[in-house]
C-alpha positions, -999 to +999 in steps of 0.1 A: +014-387-693-002-417-710-040-420-708-058-452-697-067-476-723-105-478-726-126-505-742-163-498-746-186-528-750-221-524-764-248-551-762-277-546-786-309-564-776-328-552-806-301-549-832-322-543-863-342-515-847-312-498-829-285-501-856-293-467-872-292-448-838-260-466-828-244-459-861-252-422-858-234-420-825-204-440-838-202-416-867-204-385-845-176-398-823-156-416-850-124-397-840-126-415-806-126-450-821-094-467-831-109-501-837-145-513-839-155-550-838-191-561-844-204-595-835-237-612-841-250-647-850-240-653-886-265-682-890-293-657-886-289-624-906-319-610-886-305-620-852-319-595-826-288-595-805-253-582-812-222-570-795-199-541-805-164-536-790-147-502-794-111-495-787-114-458-778-088-431-780-086-394-774-096-369-748-113-386-718-141-360-718-149-368-754-149-406-747-172-399-717-196-380-740-196-409-765-204-434-737-232-411-724-247-408-759-246-446-763-263-451-729-291-427-740-302-452-767-329-475-755-321-512-760-283-509-755-263-520-725-229-502-724-200-513-702-163-502-701-130-518-693-101-495-683-065-504-682-041-480-665-007-475-680+023-472-657+039-438-658+076-435-668+074-461-695 
């Protein structure tokens, strides 16, 4: 059975202060991340806001643990998109 495709979106409202905590979680759960995309205003290197998109893979429980760890960090908003795969393909 194929697992749902899960995209995790992270909005940082204090990027410079939360980057270290965020990176620690991403490193701990690195095996759950197929692709990572970070976005922030390039005109301002010290822009306080940023968005990270994660293409997640692996056991659903492990991804759930990663999302919970991200939600425990103050200053982050975490949301998910899930795409169900049809069985029998």
